[in-house]
PDB file of N, H, CA, C and O in Angstrom:
ATOM      1  N   MET A   1     -30.828  38.844  39.146  1.00  0.00           N
ATOM      2  CA  MET A   1     -31.700  39.576  40.033  1.00  0.00           C
ATOM      3  C   MET A   1     -32.861  40.131  39.210  1.00  0.00           C
ATOM      4  O   MET A   1     -32.644  40.787  38.192  1.00  0.00           O
ATOM      5  N   GLN A   2     -34.055  39.878  39.637  1.00  0.00           N
ATOM      6  H   GLN A   2     -34.231  39.345  40.464  1.00  0.00           H
ATOM      7  CA  GLN A   2     -35.260  40.273  38.921  1.00  0.00           C
ATOM      8  C   GLN A   2     -35.905  41.473  39.614  1.00  0.00           C
ATOM      9  O   GLN A   2     -36.190  41.428  40.810  1.00  0.00           O
ATOM     10  N   PHE A   3     -36.132  42.541  38.853  1.00  0.00           N
ATOM     11  H   PHE A   3     -35.900  42.576  37.881  1.00  0.00           H
ATOM     12  CA  PHE A   3     -36.816  43.715  39.387  1.00  0.00           C
ATOM     13  C   PHE A   3     -38.312  43.435  39.391  1.00  0.00           C
ATOM     14  O   PHE A   3     -38.835  42.867  38.432  1.00  0.00           O
ATOM     15  N   GLN A   4     -39.000  43.818  40.442  1.00  0.00           N
ATOM     16  H   GLN A   4     -38.575  44.279  41.221  1.00  0.00           H
ATOM     17  CA  GLN A   4     -40.413  43.469  40.588  1.00  0.00           C
ATOM     18  C   GLN A   4     -41.323  44.226  39.619  1.00  0.00           C
ATOM     19  O   GLN A   4     -42.386  43.724  39.254  1.00  0.00           O
ATOM     20  N   PHE A   5     -40.921  45.419  39.203  1.00  0.00           N
ATOM     21  H   PHE A   5     -40.058  45.826  39.499  1.00  0.00           H
ATOM     22  CA  PHE A   5     -41.767  46.232  38.327  1.00  0.00           C
ATOM     23  C   PHE A   5     -41.160  46.292  36.933  1.00  0.00           C
ATOM     24  O   PHE A   5     -39.940  46.231  36.774  1.00  0.00           O
ATOM     25  N   ASP A   6     -42.015  46.412  35.925  1.00  0.00           N
ATOM     26  H   ASP A   6     -43.006  46.461  36.053  1.00  0.00           H
ATOM     27  CA  ASP A   6     -41.566  46.425  34.539  1.00  0.00           C
ATOM     28  C   ASP A   6     -40.967  47.768  34.129  1.00  0.00           C
ATOM     29  O   ASP A   6     -40.076  47.819  33.282  1.00  0.00           O
ATOM     30  N   SER A   7     -41.457  48.858  34.730  1.00  0.00           N
ATOM     31  H   SER A   7     -42.181  48.817  35.418  1.00  0.00           H
ATOM     32  CA  SER A   7     -40.988  50.190  34.355  1.00  0.00           C
ATOM     33  C   SER A   7     -41.053  51.115  35.563  1.00  0.00           C
ATOM     34  O   SER A   7     -41.589  50.763  36.613  1.00  0.00           O
ATOM     35  N   LEU A   8     -40.495  52.299  35.386  1.00  0.00           N
ATOM     36  H   LEU A   8     -40.059  52.585  34.532  1.00  0.00           H
ATOM     37  CA  LEU A   8     -40.533  53.297  36.453  1.00  0.00           C
ATOM     38  C   LEU A   8     -41.974  53.722  36.743  1.00  0.00           C
ATOM     39  O   LEU A   8     -42.337  53.937  37.899  1.00  0.00           O
ATOM     40  N   THR A   9     -42.779  53.841  35.712  1.00  0.00           N
ATOM     41  H   THR A   9     -42.484  53.666  34.773  1.00  0.00           H
ATOM     42  CA  THR A   9     -44.184  54.211  35.889  1.00  0.00           C
ATOM     43  C   THR A   9     -44.915  53.158  36.718  1.00  0.00           C
ATOM     44  O   THR A   9     -45.684  53.505  37.615  1.00  0.00           O
ATOM     45  N   ALA A  10     -44.686  51.887  36.432  1.00  0.00           N
ATOM     46  H   ALA A  10     -44.062  51.606  35.703  1.00  0.00           H
ATOM     47  CA  ALA A  10     -45.311  50.809  37.205  1.00  0.00           C
ATOM     48  C   ALA A  10     -44.834  50.845  38.654  1.00  0.00           C
ATOM     49  O   ALA A  10     -45.601  50.572  39.577  1.00  0.00           O
ATOM     50  N   PHE A  11     -43.548  51.186  38.844  1.00  0.00           N
ATOM     51  H   PHE A  11     -42.924  51.408  38.094  1.00  0.00           H
ATOM     52  CA  PHE A  11     -43.000  51.305  40.194  1.00  0.00           C
ATOM     53  C   PHE A  11     -43.691  52.437  40.957  1.00  0.00           C
ATOM     54  O   PHE A  11     -44.072  52.263  42.115  1.00  0.00           O
ATOM     55  N   LEU A  12     -43.851  53.583  40.318  1.00  0.00           N
ATOM     56  H   LEU A  12     -43.541  53.725  39.378  1.00  0.00           H
ATOM     57  CA  LEU A  12     -44.482  54.721  40.978  1.00  0.00           C
ATOM     58  C   LEU A  12     -45.973  54.474  41.232  1.00  0.00           C
ATOM     59  O   LEU A  12     -46.511  54.917  42.246  1.00  0.00           O
ATOM     60  N   TYR A  13     -46.628  53.781  40.330  1.00  0.00           N
ATOM     61  H   TYR A  13     -46.191  53.421  39.505  1.00  0.00           H
ATOM     62  CA  TYR A  13     -48.060  53.514  40.446  1.00  0.00           C
ATOM     63  C   TYR A  13     -48.351  52.398  41.455  1.00  0.00           C
ATOM     64  O   TYR A  13     -49.345  52.464  42.178  1.00  0.00           O
ATOM     65  N   MET A  14     -47.501  51.388  41.508  1.00  0.00           N
ATOM     66  H   MET A  14     -46.693  51.335  40.921  1.00  0.00           H
ATOM     67  CA  MET A  14     -47.597  50.252  42.443  1.00  0.00           C
ATOM     68  C   MET A  14     -48.989  49.628  42.475  1.00  0.00           C
ATOM     69  O   MET A  14     -49.579  49.461  43.543  1.00  0.00           O
ATOM     70  N   ASP A  15     -49.499  49.290  41.318  1.00  0.00           N
ATOM     71  H   ASP A  15     -49.020  49.426  40.451  1.00  0.00           H
ATOM     72  CA  ASP A  15     -50.808  48.641  41.198  1.00  0.00           C
ATOM     73  C   ASP A  15     -51.916  49.404  41.913  1.00  0.00           C
ATOM     74  O   ASP A  15     -52.796  48.797  42.523  1.00  0.00           O
ATOM     75  N   GLY A  16     -51.875  50.731  41.840  1.00  0.00           N
ATOM     76  H   GLY A  16     -51.159  51.224  41.344  1.00  0.00           H
ATOM     77  CA  GLY A  16     -52.916  51.561  42.450  1.00  0.00           C
ATOM     78  C   GLY A  16     -52.637  51.974  43.878  1.00  0.00           C
ATOM     79  O   GLY A  16     -53.359  52.804  44.431  1.00  0.00           O
ATOM     80  N   HIS A  17     -51.610  51.416  44.485  1.00  0.00           N
ATOM     81  H   HIS A  17     -51.024  50.742  44.036  1.00  0.00           H
ATOM     82  CA  HIS A  17     -51.292  51.737  45.878  1.00  0.00           C
ATOM     83  C   HIS A  17     -50.223  52.830  45.992  1.00  0.00           C
ATOM     84  O   HIS A  17     -49.911  53.277  47.095  1.00  0.00           O
ATOM     85  N   GLY A  18     -49.681  53.247  44.891  1.00  0.00           N
ATOM     86  H   GLY A  18     -49.934  52.884  43.994  1.00  0.00           H
ATOM     87  CA  GLY A  18     -48.576  54.209  44.894  1.00  0.00           C
ATOM     88  C   GLY A  18     -48.905  55.515  45.586  1.00  0.00           C
ATOM     89  O   GLY A  18     -48.072  56.063  46.308  1.00  0.00           O
ATOM     90  N   ILE A  19     -50.111  56.021  45.374  1.00  0.00           N
ATOM     91  H   ILE A  19     -50.787  55.576  44.787  1.00  0.00           H
ATOM     92  CA  ILE A  19     -50.474  57.298  45.982  1.00  0.00           C
ATOM     93  C   ILE A  19     -50.402  57.228  47.500  1.00  0.00           C
ATOM     94  O   ILE A  19     -49.990  58.190  48.149  1.00  0.00           O
ATOM     95  N   PHE A  20     -50.801  56.098  48.068  1.00  0.00           N
ATOM     96  H   PHE A  20     -51.136  55.317  47.541  1.00  0.00           H
ATOM     97  CA  PHE A  20     -50.767  55.937  49.522  1.00  0.00           C
ATOM     98  C   PHE A  20     -49.340  55.752  50.026  1.00  0.00           C
ATOM     99  O   PHE A  20     -48.954  56.308  51.054  1.00  0.00           O
ATOM    100  N   VAL A  21     -48.576  54.974  49.297  1.00  0.00           N
ATOM    101  H   VAL A  21     -48.891  54.522  48.462  1.00  0.00           H
ATOM    102  CA  VAL A  21     -47.185  54.716  49.686  1.00  0.00           C
ATOM    103  C   VAL A  21     -46.380  56.002  49.634  1.00  0.00           C
ATOM    104  O   VAL A  21     -45.671  56.327  50.587  1.00  0.00           O
ATOM    105  N   TRP A  22     -46.479  56.739  48.531  1.00  0.00           N
ATOM    106  H   TRP A  22     -47.055  56.474  47.757  1.00  0.00           H
ATOM    107  CA  TRP A  22     -45.684  57.960  48.386  1.00  0.00           C
ATOM    108  C   TRP A  22     -46.170  59.061  49.314  1.00  0.00           C
ATOM    109  O   TRP A  22     -45.375  59.877  49.779  1.00  0.00           O
ATOM    110  N   ALA A  23     -47.464  59.092  49.587  1.00  0.00           N
ATOM    111  H   ALA A  23     -48.111  58.429  49.209  1.00  0.00           H
ATOM    112  CA  ALA A  23     -47.979  60.059  50.565  1.00  0.00           C
ATOM    113  C   ALA A  23     -47.427  59.752  51.958  1.00  0.00           C
ATOM    114  O   ALA A  23     -47.072  60.665  52.703  1.00  0.00           O
ATOM    115  N   ALA A  24     -47.356  58.473  52.305  1.00  0.00           N
ATOM    116  H   ALA A  24     -47.645  57.731  51.700  1.00  0.00           H
ATOM    117  CA  ALA A  24     -46.803  58.084  53.603  1.00  0.00           C
ATOM    118  C   ALA A  24     -45.330  58.475  53.699  1.00  0.00           C
ATOM    119  O   ALA A  24     -44.883  58.968  54.735  1.00  0.00           O
ATOM    120  N   TYR A  25     -44.571  58.254  52.615  1.00  0.00           N
ATOM    121  H   TYR A  25     -44.933  57.854  51.774  1.00  0.00           H
ATOM    122  CA  TYR A  25     -43.167  58.679  52.615  1.00  0.00           C
ATOM    123  C   TYR A  25     -43.072  60.203  52.749  1.00  0.00           C
ATOM    124  O   TYR A  25     -42.236  60.709  53.498  1.00  0.00           O
ATOM    125  N   GLY A  26     -43.912  60.920  52.037  1.00  0.00           N
ATOM    126  H   GLY A  26     -44.591  60.509  51.428  1.00  0.00           H
ATOM    127  CA  GLY A  26     -43.880  62.382  52.103  1.00  0.00           C
ATOM    128  C   GLY A  26     -44.177  62.907  53.492  1.00  0.00           C
ATOM    129  O   GLY A  26     -43.484  63.798  53.983  1.00  0.00           O
ATOM    130  N   VAL A  27     -45.205  62.361  54.129  1.00  0.00           N
ATOM    131  H   VAL A  27     -45.768  61.637  53.730  1.00  0.00           H
ATOM    132  CA  VAL A  27     -45.561  62.786  55.485  1.00  0.00           C
ATOM    133  C   VAL A  27     -44.429  62.455  56.454  1.00  0.00           C
ATOM    134  O   VAL A  27     -44.098  63.260  57.325  1.00  0.00           O
ATOM    135  N   THR A  28     -43.843  61.288  56.304  1.00  0.00           N
ATOM    136  H   THR A  28     -44.111  60.634  55.596  1.00  0.00           H
ATOM    137  CA  THR A  28     -42.750  60.886  57.185  1.00  0.00           C
ATOM    138  C   THR A  28     -41.555  61.805  57.038  1.00  0.00           C
ATOM    139  O   THR A  28     -40.995  62.255  58.038  1.00  0.00           O
ATOM    140  N   PHE A  29     -41.152  62.092  55.806  1.00  0.00           N
ATOM    141  H   PHE A  29     -41.606  61.727  54.993  1.00  0.00           H
ATOM    142  CA  PHE A  29     -39.991  62.968  55.602  1.00  0.00           C
ATOM    143  C   PHE A  29     -40.291  64.395  56.040  1.00  0.00           C
ATOM    144  O   PHE A  29     -39.400  65.078  56.545  1.00  0.00           O
ATOM    145  N   ALA A  30     -41.513  64.859  55.861  1.00  0.00           N
ATOM    146  H   ALA A  30     -42.237  64.305  55.451  1.00  0.00           H
ATOM    147  CA  ALA A  30     -41.883  66.196  56.327  1.00  0.00           C
ATOM    148  C   ALA A  30     -41.815  66.267  57.852  1.00  0.00           C
ATOM    149  O   ALA A  30     -41.337  67.253  58.412  1.00  0.00           O
ATOM    150  N   ALA A  31     -42.291  65.227  58.513  1.00  0.00           N
ATOM    151  H   ALA A  31     -42.679  64.426  58.058  1.00  0.00           H
ATOM    152  CA  ALA A  31     -42.235  65.201  59.979  1.00  0.00           C
ATOM    153  C   ALA A  31     -40.791  65.159  60.471  1.00  0.00           C
ATOM    154  O   ALA A  31     -40.440  65.850  61.427  1.00  0.00           O
ATOM    155  N   LEU A  32     -39.961  64.359  59.826  1.00  0.00           N
ATOM    156  H   LEU A  32     -40.246  63.798  59.049  1.00  0.00           H
ATOM    157  CA  LEU A  32     -38.550  64.295  60.216  1.00  0.00           C
ATOM    158  C   LEU A  32     -37.846  65.635  59.997  1.00  0.00           C
ATOM    159  O   LEU A  32     -37.029  66.051  60.818  1.00  0.00           O
ATOM    160  N   ALA A  33     -38.158  66.297  58.907  1.00  0.00           N
ATOM    161  H   ALA A  33     -38.822  65.959  58.240  1.00  0.00           H
ATOM    162  CA  ALA A  33     -37.570  67.614  58.640  1.00  0.00           C
ATOM    163  C   ALA A  33     -38.021  68.617  59.699  1.00  0.00           C
ATOM    164  O   ALA A  33     -37.215  69.417  60.175  1.00  0.00           O
ATOM    165  N   ALA A  34     -39.288  68.581  60.067  1.00  0.00           N
ATOM    166  H   ALA A  34     -39.942  67.931  59.680  1.00  0.00           H
ATOM    167  CA  ALA A  34     -39.796  69.492  61.091  1.00  0.00           C
ATOM    168  C   ALA A  34     -39.119  69.236  62.435  1.00  0.00           C
ATOM    169  O   ALA A  34     -38.768  70.174  63.152  1.00  0.00           O
ATOM    170  N   VAL A  35     -38.941  67.965  62.769  1.00  0.00           N
ATOM    171  H   VAL A  35     -39.226  67.203  62.187  1.00  0.00           H
ATOM    172  CA  VAL A  35     -38.281  67.613  64.028  1.00  0.00           C
ATOM    173  C   VAL A  35     -36.830  68.092  64.026  1.00  0.00           C
ATOM    174  O   VAL A  35     -36.308  68.489  65.068  1.00  0.00           O
ATOM    175  N   ALA A  36     -36.188  68.058  62.888  1.00  0.00           N
ATOM    176  H   ALA A  36     -36.612  67.735  62.041  1.00  0.00           H
ATOM    177  CA  ALA A  36     -34.804  68.500  62.797  1.00  0.00           C
ATOM    178  C   ALA A  36     -34.679  70.021  62.791  1.00  0.00           C
ATOM    179  O   ALA A  36     -33.732  70.560  63.364  1.00  0.00           O
ATOM    180  N   LEU A  37     -35.613  70.720  62.156  1.00  0.00           N
ATOM    181  H   LEU A  37     -36.383  70.282  61.691  1.00  0.00           H
ATOM    182  CA  LEU A  37     -35.504  72.170  62.010  1.00  0.00           C
ATOM    183  C   LEU A  37     -36.068  72.957  63.181  1.00  0.00           C
ATOM    184  O   LEU A  37     -35.564  74.041  63.478  1.00  0.00           O
ATOM    185  N   TYR A  38     -37.078  72.462  63.846  1.00  0.00           N
ATOM    186  H   TYR A  38     -37.487  71.582  63.604  1.00  0.00           H
ATOM    187  CA  TYR A  38     -37.739  73.216  64.901  1.00  0.00           C
ATOM    188  C   TYR A  38     -36.778  73.672  66.005  1.00  0.00           C
ATOM    189  O   TYR A  38     -36.828  74.842  66.383  1.00  0.00           O
ATOM    190  N   PRO A  39     -35.912  72.815  66.539  1.00  0.00           N
ATOM    191  CA  PRO A  39     -34.989  73.295  67.580  1.00  0.00           C
ATOM    192  C   PRO A  39     -34.059  74.412  67.087  1.00  0.00           C
ATOM    193  O   PRO A  39     -33.735  75.327  67.844  1.00  0.00           O
ATOM    194  N   ARG A  40     -33.639  74.341  65.848  1.00  0.00           N
ATOM    195  H   ARG A  40     -33.901  73.597  65.233  1.00  0.00           H
ATOM    196  CA  ARG A  40     -32.780  75.399  65.311  1.00  0.00           C
ATOM    197  C   ARG A  40     -33.528  76.722  65.235  1.00  0.00           C
ATOM    198  O   ARG A  40     -32.986  77.768  65.590  1.00  0.00           O
ATOM    199  N   LEU A  41     -34.759  76.674  64.777  1.00  0.00           N
ATOM    200  H   LEU A  41     -35.199  75.823  64.489  1.00  0.00           H
ATOM    201  CA  LEU A  41     -35.561  77.895  64.695  1.00  0.00           C
ATOM    202  C   LEU A  41     -35.840  78.460  66.081  1.00  0.00           C
ATOM    203  O   LEU A  41     -35.797  79.675  66.275  1.00  0.00           O
ATOM    204  N   GLN A  42     -36.123  77.599  67.036  1.00  0.00           N
ATOM    205  H   GLN A  42     -36.158  76.612  66.879  1.00  0.00           H
ATOM    206  CA  GLN A  42     -36.361  78.042  68.404  1.00  0.00           C
ATOM    207  C   GLN A  42     -35.099  78.673  68.999  1.00  0.00           C
ATOM    208  O   GLN A  42     -35.174  79.682  69.701  1.00  0.00           O
ATOM    209  N   ARG A  43     -33.951  78.077  68.718  1.00  0.00           N
ATOM    210  H   ARG A  43     -33.890  77.257  68.148  1.00  0.00           H
ATOM    211  CA  ARG A  43     -32.691  78.612  69.242  1.00  0.00           C
ATOM    212  C   ARG A  43     -32.435  80.007  68.684  1.00  0.00           C
ATOM    213  O   ARG A  43     -32.052  80.912  69.426  1.00  0.00           O
ATOM    214  N   ARG A  44     -32.643  80.187  67.378  1.00  0.00           N
ATOM    215  H   ARG A  44     -32.954  79.452  66.775  1.00  0.00           H
ATOM    216  CA  ARG A  44     -32.470  81.514  66.777  1.00  0.00           C
ATOM    217  C   ARG A  44     -33.410  82.533  67.411  1.00  0.00           C
ATOM    218  O   ARG A  44     -33.003  83.652  67.723  1.00  0.00           O
ATOM    219  N   ARG A  45     -34.659  82.144  67.598  1.00  0.00           N
ATOM    220  H   ARG A  45     -34.990  81.235  67.344  1.00  0.00           H
ATOM    221  CA  ARG A  45     -35.636  83.044  68.196  1.00  0.00           C
ATOM    222  C   ARG A  45     -35.229  83.414  69.614  1.00  0.00           C
ATOM    223  O   ARG A  45     -35.334  84.575  70.008  1.00  0.00           O
ATOM    224  N   LEU A  46     -34.767  82.440  70.377  1.00  0.00           N
ATOM    225  H   LEU A  46     -34.681  81.497  70.057  1.00  0.00           H
ATOM    226  CA  LEU A  46     -34.334  82.682  71.747  1.00  0.00           C
ATOM    227  C   LEU A  46     -33.108  83.596  71.780  1.00  0.00           C
ATOM    228  O   LEU A  46     -33.028  84.492  72.621  1.00  0.00           O
ATOM    229  N   GLN A  47     -32.158  83.378  70.879  1.00  0.00           N
ATOM    230  H   GLN A  47     -32.223  82.650  70.196  1.00  0.00           H
ATOM    231  CA  GLN A  47     -30.968  84.231  70.827  1.00  0.00           C
ATOM    232  C   GLN A  47     -31.342  85.669  70.492  1.00  0.00           C
ATOM    233  O   GLN A  47     -30.805  86.603  71.088  1.00  0.00           O
ATOM    234  N   ARG A  48     -32.261  85.856  69.540  1.00  0.00           N
ATOM    235  H   ARG A  48     -32.697  85.098  69.056  1.00  0.00           H
ATOM    236  CA  ARG A  48     -32.703  87.218  69.213  1.00  0.00           C
ATOM    237  C   ARG A  48     -33.385  87.877  70.411  1.00  0.00           C
ATOM    238  O   ARG A  48     -33.156  89.053  70.693  1.00  0.00           O
ATOM    239  N   GLU A  49     -34.216  87.121  71.107  1.00  0.00           N
ATOM    240  H   GLU A  49     -34.403  86.166  70.877  1.00  0.00           H
ATOM    241  CA  GLU A  49     -34.909  87.669  72.270  1.00  0.00           C
ATOM    242  C   GLU A  49     -33.929  88.033  73.383  1.00  0.00           C
ATOM    243  O   GLU A  49     -34.076  89.079  74.016  1.00  0.00           O
ATOM    244  N   LEU A  50     -32.942  87.193  73.626  1.00  0.00           N
ATOM    245  H   LEU A  50     -32.823  86.344  73.111  1.00  0.00           H
ATOM    246  CA  LEU A  50     -31.944  87.495  74.654  1.00  0.00           C
ATOM    247  C   LEU A  50     -31.133  88.736  74.286  1.00  0.00           C
ATOM    248  O   LEU A  50     -30.851  89.574  75.142  1.00  0.00           O
ATOM    249  N   GLU A  51     -30.764  88.849  73.027  1.00  0.00           N
ATOM    250  H   GLU A  51     -30.992  88.168  72.331  1.00  0.00           H
ATOM    251  CA  GLU A  51     -30.025  90.031  72.584  1.00  0.00           C
ATOM    252  C   GLU A  51     -30.883  91.288  72.725  1.00  0.00           C
ATOM    253  O   GLU A  51     -30.370  92.338  73.112  1.00  0.00           O
ATOM    254  N   ARG A  52     -32.145  91.202  72.426  1.00  0.00           N
ATOM    255  H   ARG A  52     -32.562  90.349  72.112  1.00  0.00           H
ATOM    256  CA  ARG A  52     -33.065  92.331  72.594  1.00  0.00           C
ATOM    257  C   ARG A  52     -33.150  92.730  74.056  1.00  0.00           C
ATOM    258  O   ARG A  52     -33.115  93.919  74.373  1.00  0.00           O
ATOM    259  N   GLN A  53     -33.262  91.757  74.954  1.00  0.00           N
ATOM    260  H   GLN A  53     -33.290  90.791  74.697  1.00  0.00           H
ATOM    261  CA  GLN A  53     -33.329  92.049  76.382  1.00  0.00           C
ATOM    262  C   GLN A  53     -32.029  92.680  76.879  1.00  0.00           C
ATOM    263  O   GLN A  53     -32.059  93.573  77.727  1.00  0.00           O
ATOM    264  N   ARG A  54     -30.879  92.220  76.356  1.00  0.00           N
ATOM    265  H   ARG A  54     -30.854  91.495  75.667  1.00  0.00           H
ATOM    266  CA  ARG A  54     -29.591  92.819  76.736  1.00  0.00           C
ATOM    267  C   ARG A  54     -29.526  94.285  76.317  1.00  0.00           C
ATOM    268  O   ARG A  54     -29.067  95.135  77.079  1.00  0.00           O
ATOM    269  N   ARG A  55     -29.990  94.576  75.092  1.00  0.00           N
ATOM    270  H   ARG A  55     -30.363  93.884  74.473  1.00  0.00           H
ATOM    271  CA  ARG A  55     -29.984  95.963  74.626  1.00  0.00           C
ATOM    272  C   ARG A  55     -30.885  96.832  75.490  1.00  0.00           C
ATOM    273  O   ARG A  55     -30.509  97.948  75.850  1.00  0.00           O
ATOM    274  N   ILE A  56     -32.060  96.339  75.824  1.00  0.00           N
ATOM    275  H   ILE A  56     -32.366  95.433  75.531  1.00  0.00           H
ATOM    276  CA  ILE A  56     -33.000  97.096  76.661  1.00  0.00           C
ATOM    277  C   ILE A  56     -32.376  97.364  78.030  1.00  0.00           C
ATOM    278  O   ILE A  56     -32.430  98.487  78.530  1.00  0.00           O
ATOM    279  N   GLU A  57     -31.792  96.347  78.628  1.00  0.00           N
ATOM    280  H   GLU A  57     -31.748  95.434  78.222  1.00  0.00           H
ATOM    281  CA  GLU A  57     -31.174  96.500  79.945  1.00  0.00           C
ATOM    282  C   GLU A  57     -29.991  97.460  79.894  1.00  0.00           C
ATOM    283  O   GLU A  57     -29.791  98.249  80.818  1.00  0.00           O
ATOM    284  N   SER A  58     -29.222  97.398  78.839  1.00  0.00           N
ATOM    285  H   SER A  58     -29.385  96.757  78.088  1.00  0.00           H
ATOM    286  CA  SER A  58     -28.085  98.317  78.693  1.00  0.00           C
ATOM    287  C   SER A  58     -28.570  99.761  78.586  1.00  0.00           C
ATOM    288  O   SER A  58     -28.008 100.651  79.224  1.00  0.00           O
ATOM    289  N   ARG A  59     -29.592  99.996  77.798  1.00  0.00           N
ATOM    290  H   ARG A  59     -30.049  99.273  77.279  1.00  0.00           H
ATOM    291  CA  ARG A  59     -30.160 101.346  77.681  1.00  0.00           C
ATOM    292  C   ARG A  59     -30.711 101.823  79.015  1.00  0.00           C
ATOM    293  O   ARG A  59     -30.524 102.977  79.400  1.00  0.00           O
ATOM    294  N   ARG A  60     -31.386 100.933  79.709  1.00  0.00           N
ATOM    295  H   ARG A  60     -31.539  99.996  79.397  1.00  0.00           H
ATOM    296  CA  ARG A  60     -31.970 101.280  80.998  1.00  0.00           C
ATOM    297  C   ARG A  60     -30.870 101.689  81.978  1.00  0.00           C
ATOM    298  O   ARG A  60     -31.017 102.673  82.703  1.00  0.00           O
ATOM    299  N   ARG A  61     -29.782 100.941  81.999  1.00  0.00           N
ATOM    300  H   ARG A  61     -29.663 100.142  81.410  1.00  0.00           H
ATOM    301  CA  ARG A  61     -28.669 101.271  82.904  1.00  0.00           C
ATOM    302  C   ARG A  61     -28.031 102.601  82.536  1.00  0.00           C
ATOM    303  O   ARG A  61     -27.691 103.390  83.418  1.00  0.00           O
ATOM    304  N   SER A  62     -27.865 102.855  81.258  1.00  0.00           N
ATOM    305  H   SER A  62     -28.140 102.214  80.541  1.00  0.00           H
ATOM    306  CA  SER A  62     -27.239 104.122  80.860  1.00  0.00           C
ATOM    307  C   SER A  62     -28.141 105.313  81.199  1.00  0.00           C
ATOM    308  O   SER A  62     -27.641 106.367  81.592  1.00  0.00           O
ATOM    309  N   VAL A  63     -29.447 105.161  81.055  1.00  0.00           N
ATOM    310  H   VAL A  63     -29.853 104.305  80.735  1.00  0.00           H
ATOM    311  CA  VAL A  63     -30.376 106.231  81.425  1.00  0.00           C
ATOM    312  C   VAL A  63     -30.332 106.463  82.929  1.00  0.00           C
ATOM    313  O   VAL A  63     -30.316 107.609  83.379  1.00  0.00           O
ATOM    314  N   GLN A  64     -30.312 105.397  83.703  1.00  0.00           N
ATOM    315  H   GLN A  64     -30.325 104.466  83.338  1.00  0.00           H
ATOM    316  CA  GLN A  64     -30.256 105.535  85.151  1.00  0.00           C
ATOM    317  C   GLN A  64     -28.949 106.195  85.586  1.00  0.00           C
ATOM    318  O   GLN A  64     -28.941 107.024  86.496  1.00  0.00           O
ATOM    319  N   ALA A  65     -27.860 105.831  84.942  1.00  0.00           N
ATOM    320  H   ALA A  65     -27.866 105.158  84.202  1.00  0.00           H
ATOM    321  CA  ALA A  65     -26.565 106.427  85.281  1.00  0.00           C
ATOM    322  C   ALA A  65     -26.546 107.914  84.941  1.00  0.00           C
ATOM    323  O   ALA A  65     -26.024 108.714  85.717  1.00  0.00           O
ATOM    324  N   SER A  66     -27.101 108.291  83.809  1.00  0.00           N
ATOM    325  H   SER A  66     -27.525 107.641  83.179  1.00  0.00           H
ATOM    326  CA  SER A  66     -27.113 109.698  83.434  1.00  0.00           C
ATOM    327  C   SER A  66     -28.039 110.498  84.360  1.00  0.00           C
ATOM    328  O   SER A  66     -27.737 111.649  84.676  1.00  0.00           O
ATOM    329  N   ARG A  67     -29.132 109.924  84.789  1.00  0.00           N
ATOM    330  H   ARG A  67     -29.377 108.989  84.532  1.00  0.00           H
ATOM    331  CA  ARG A  67     -30.022 110.595  85.738  1.00  0.00           C
ATOM    332  C   ARG A  67     -29.351 110.752  87.088  1.00  0.00           C
ATOM    333  O   ARG A  67     -29.506 111.775  87.755  1.00  0.00           O
ATOM    334  N   ALA A  68     -28.605 109.734  87.487  1.00  0.00           N
ATOM    335  H   ALA A  68     -28.479 108.903  86.945  1.00  0.00           H
ATOM    336  CA  ALA A  68     -27.901 109.808  88.768  1.00  0.00           C
ATOM    337  C   ALA A  68     -26.855 110.911  88.724  1.00  0.00           C
ATOM    338  O   ALA A  68     -26.668 111.609  89.720  1.00  0.00           O
ATOM    339  N   ARG A  69     -26.169 111.089  87.603  1.00  0.00           N
ATOM    340  H   ARG A  69     -26.320 110.522  86.793  1.00  0.00           H
ATOM    341  CA  ARG A  69     -25.169 112.143  87.473  1.00  0.00           C
ATOM    342  C   ARG A  69     -25.820 113.516  87.493  1.00  0.00           C
ATOM    343  O   ARG A  69     -25.256 114.469  88.031  1.00  0.00           O
ATOM    344  N   GLU A  70     -27.026 113.619  86.898  1.00  0.00           N
ATOM    345  H   GLU A  70     -27.484 112.845  86.461  1.00  0.00           H
ATOM    346  CA  GLU A  70     -27.734 114.896  86.868  1.00  0.00           C
ATOM    347  C   GLU A  70     -28.217 115.318  88.242  1.00  0.00           C
ATOM    348  O   GLU A  70     -28.263 116.512  88.538  1.00  0.00           O
ATOM    349  N   THR A  71     -28.577 114.369  89.081  1.00  0.00           N
ATOM    350  H   THR A  71     -28.540 113.399  88.840  1.00  0.00           H
ATOM    351  CA  THR A  71     -29.130 114.677  90.388  1.00  0.00           C
ATOM    352  C   THR A  71     -28.054 114.808  91.460  1.00  0.00           C
ATOM    353  O   THR A  71     -28.367 115.177  92.592  1.00  0.00           O
ATOM    354  N   GLU A  72     -26.786 114.515  91.133  1.00  0.00           N
ATOM    355  H   GLU A  72     -26.532 114.216  90.213  1.00  0.00           H
ATOM    356  CA  GLU A  72     -25.708 114.656  92.111  1.00  0.00           C
ATOM    357  C   GLU A  72     -25.511 116.133  92.452  1.00  0.00           C
ATOM    358  O   GLU A  72     -25.581 116.993  91.573  1.00  0.00           O
ATOM    359  N   PRO A  73     -25.267 116.422  93.727  1.00  0.00           N
ATOM    360  CA  PRO A  73     -24.984 117.803  94.080  1.00  0.00           C
ATOM    361  C   PRO A  73     -23.651 118.249  93.487  1.00  0.00           C
ATOM    362  O   PRO A  73     -22.690 117.480  93.464  1.00  0.00           O
ATOM    363  N   ALA A  74     -23.594 119.456  93.022  1.00  0.00           N
ATOM    364  H   ALA A  74     -24.375 120.081  93.041  1.00  0.00           H
ATOM    365  CA  ALA A  74     -22.386 119.950  92.354  1.00  0.00           C
ATOM    366  C   ALA A  74     -21.378 120.493  93.296  1.00  0.00           C
ATOM    367  O   ALA A  74     -20.314 120.943  92.871  1.00  0.00           O
TER     368      ALA A  74
END
């Protein structure tokens, strides 16, 4: 089996085309990573927002309940 390039440097350089080839690989892997990570980040953000809304609603209910107890005739 014959390797097409004489050395690792020749492989990376690819007769002057290496910069384009490796840039294309880099952009592709960056895009794939973004596609994989974005839903996870969105899910975390959504979970934090839902938990924040639950806390706000819980506080609101407790304030309303305490006000209702204060206004009850004794």
